[in-house]
C-alpha positions as CSV (number, residue, x, y, z in Angstrom):
1,M,5.0,-11.8,-8.1
2,R,1.5,-12.9,-9.0
3,S,-0.7,-10.5,-10.9
4,E,-3.9,-11.2,-9.1
5,I,-4.9,-12.2,-5.6
6,I,-8.5,-13.0,-4.6
7,C,-10.2,-13.5,-1.2
8,P,-13.9,-13.8,-0.4
9,S,-14.5,-10.0,-0.6
10,L,-11.6,-8.4,-2.4
11,R,-9.7,-8.7,-5.7
12,L,-6.2,-7.3,-5.8
13,R,-4.8,-7.1,-9.3
14,A,-1.8,-5.6,-11.0
15,Y,-2.5,-2.1,-12.2
16,R,-3.7,-1.7,-15.8
17,A,-4.1,1.3,-18.0
18,E,-7.9,1.3,-17.5
19,D,-7.4,2.0,-13.8
20,V,-6.7,5.7,-14.4
21,D,-10.3,6.9,-14.1
22,P,-11.3,4.8,-11.1
23,L,-8.1,5.8,-9.3
24,Y,-8.7,9.4,-10.1
25,E,-12.2,9.3,-8.7
26,A,-11.0,7.5,-5.5
27,V,-8.2,10.1,-4.9
28,V,-10.5,13.0,-5.4
29,E,-13.0,11.5,-2.9
30,S,-10.2,10.9,-0.4
31,V,-7.8,13.7,-0.8
32,S,-8.4,15.2,2.6
33,E,-7.5,11.9,4.3
34,V,-4.7,10.7,2.1
35,A,-2.9,13.9,1.2
36,P,-1.4,14.6,4.6
37,Y,0.6,11.3,4.4
38,E,1.4,11.0,0.7
39,T,3.4,13.4,-1.4
40,W,1.7,12.3,-4.7
41,C,-1.8,13.2,-3.4
42,H,-2.9,16.8,-3.2
43,P,-6.1,18.9,-3.5
44,S,-5.5,19.8,-7.2
45,Y,-4.8,16.2,-8.2
46,T,-5.4,15.7,-11.9
47,R,-6.4,12.8,-14.2
48,E,-3.0,13.2,-15.8
49,E,-1.3,12.6,-12.4
50,A,-3.5,9.5,-12.0
51,A,-2.3,8.2,-15.4
52,E,1.3,8.8,-14.2
53,Y,0.6,7.0,-11.0
54,V,-0.8,4.0,-12.8
55,G,1.9,4.0,-15.4
56,W,4.6,4.2,-12.7
57,W,3.3,1.0,-10.9
58,I,3.0,-0.9,-14.2
59,K,6.6,0.0,-15.1
60,A,7.9,-0.8,-11.6
61,R,6.3,-4.3,-11.8
62,E,7.9,-4.8,-15.2
63,R,11.3,-3.8,-13.8
64,K,10.6,-6.1,-10.7
65,V,11.3,-3.3,-8.2
66,A,7.8,-2.9,-6.9
67,F,4.5,-4.9,-7.0
68,Y,1.4,-2.8,-6.3
69,Y,-2.2,-3.8,-6.8
70,A,-5.5,-2.0,-7.4
71,I,-7.9,-3.1,-4.6
72,E,-11.4,-3.9,-5.9
73,D,-14.6,-5.0,-4.2
74,L,-15.0,-8.5,-5.5
75,A,-18.8,-8.2,-5.8
76,S,-19.1,-4.8,-7.5
77,G,-15.6,-4.3,-9.0
78,R,-15.5,-0.9,-7.4
79,F,-11.9,0.5,-7.0
80,L,-11.2,0.8,-3.2
81,G,-7.5,1.7,-3.0
82,S,-4.0,0.4,-3.5
83,C,-1.6,-1.9,-1.7
84,G,1.7,-3.4,-2.5
85,V,5.4,-3.8,-1.8
86,S,8.1,-1.5,-3.1
87,D,11.9,-1.1,-2.5
88,Y,12.2,-4.8,-3.2
89,S,15.6,-6.3,-2.7
90,G,16.1,-9.8,-3.9
91,E,19.6,-9.8,-2.6
92,H,18.6,-8.9,1.0
93,R,15.1,-10.5,0.7
94,H,13.0,-7.6,2.0
95,A,10.5,-5.0,0.8
96,M,8.4,-2.1,2.1
97,L,4.6,-2.4,2.4
98,G,2.3,0.5,1.5
99,Y,-1.5,0.9,1.4
100,W,-4.2,3.4,1.1
101,V,-8.0,3.0,0.9
102,R,-10.6,5.5,-0.4
103,T,-12.5,7.3,2.3
104,S,-15.9,5.6,1.7
105,A,-14.3,2.2,2.2
106,T,-12.3,2.9,5.4
107,G,-13.2,1.4,8.7
108,R,-14.2,-1.9,7.2
109,G,-10.9,-3.8,7.3
110,V,-10.1,-3.3,3.6
111,A,-6.5,-2.1,4.2
112,T,-5.8,-4.9,6.7
113,A,-7.2,-7.6,4.5
114,A,-5.4,-6.4,1.4
115,A,-2.1,-6.0,3.3
116,R,-2.4,-9.6,4.6
117,L,-2.9,-10.9,1.0
118,V,0.0,-8.9,-0.3
119,I,2.4,-9.9,2.5
120,A,1.5,-13.6,2.1
121,A,2.1,-13.4,-1.7
122,A,5.4,-11.4,-1.2
123,F,6.8,-13.9,1.3
124,E,5.9,-16.8,-1.0
125,D,6.5,-15.4,-4.5
126,L,9.5,-13.2,-3.7
127,D,10.9,-15.5,-0.9
128,L,11.2,-12.5,1.4
129,L,12.5,-12.7,4.9
130,R,11.1,-9.4,6.0
131,V,8.4,-6.8,5.2
132,S,8.8,-3.3,6.6
133,I,6.1,-0.7,7.1
134,G,6.9,2.9,7.6
135,V,4.1,5.0,9.0
136,P,4.2,8.8,9.6
137,V,3.7,9.3,13.4
138,A,0.4,11.2,12.9
139,N,-1.2,8.5,10.7
140,E,-3.3,6.7,13.4
141,A,-5.3,4.6,10.9
142,S,-2.1,3.1,9.4
143,H,-0.7,2.4,12.8
144,R,-3.8,0.4,13.6
145,V,-3.4,-1.6,10.3
146,A,0.3,-2.4,11.2
147,A,-0.8,-3.6,14.7
148,K,-3.6,-5.8,13.2
149,L,-1.0,-7.4,10.9
150,G,1.1,-8.3,13.9
151,A,4.0,-6.1,12.8
152,V,6.6,-5.2,15.5
153,R,7.3,-1.6,16.2
154,E,11.1,-1.3,15.8
155,G,11.8,2.4,16.2
156,V,11.3,5.9,15.0
157,L,13.1,7.3,12.0
158,R,13.4,11.0,12.7
159,Q,12.4,13.4,9.9
160,E,12.3,10.4,7.5
161,L,9.7,12.0,5.2
162,V,8.9,15.4,4.0
163,L,5.1,15.5,3.8
164,P,2.9,18.4,2.8
165,G,2.8,19.5,6.4
166,G,6.6,19.4,6.7
167,P,9.2,16.9,7.9
168,S,7.7,13.9,9.6
169,D,9.1,11.2,11.8
170,V,8.2,7.7,10.7
171,V,7.5,4.7,12.9
172,L,9.2,1.7,11.4
173,Y,7.4,-1.7,11.8
174,G,8.8,-5.0,10.8
175,L,7.2,-8.3,10.0
176,L,9.4,-11.4,9.6
177,R,8.3,-14.5,7.6
178,D,8.0,-16.7,10.7
179,E,6.1,-14.1,12.7
180,F,3.6,-13.7,9.9
181,R,2.8,-17.4,9.7
182,R,1.9,-17.3,13.4
183,V,-0.6,-14.4,12.9
C-alpha cells in the first residue's frame, strides 16, 4: 500500500521513527478522550510506549499485515492522529479500519477525511472487497465517522473488546468497494 496520501489539508504517511515525540505529545493531550476506547492508551502513557506503538506499525507495514498512517496537517506538519487498516487478508480481500484524532483537532472532519483517503487507497492498492469498522457502543464520535463514510451498520458483537472500563459490545460496520464508490 502506498506510503503517503495527500489531500488539500492533510498528509497521511507511513509511520517513521521520528514520529515518537509528536505521537507522545498527541496521546498525552488526548488521553481522557482516547483511553476509554483503546487499550494501548492510558493516563500514565510513556514515551517508551509511543516508541513501541510507532515501531509496531512500521513492522506491521513491512510484514504487510497492517498499513497505518500518521495524520499531519498539510500546512503546519502538526501530528493530528492516526488512521489505517489492520487485520488485512489478501486471501479474503478485507481489512479493518481504525482511526483516532488528537483532542485539539476533533470536530473538524479530520478523522472522516483521513478515513476516506485510507479506504480509497486500500480498495485500490490492496484490491479489497470490504473494509470493516468496529466501534465500541459508547464511542459516539466514531459512530458519526462511520456514518459519514457511508458504512452500513451490520450488527453488534457482544463483549468483543475488553476496554479499560470492562467488556464492551462493538458495533460492526461494513463498507463494500461498490458502496464506497457511490459515496
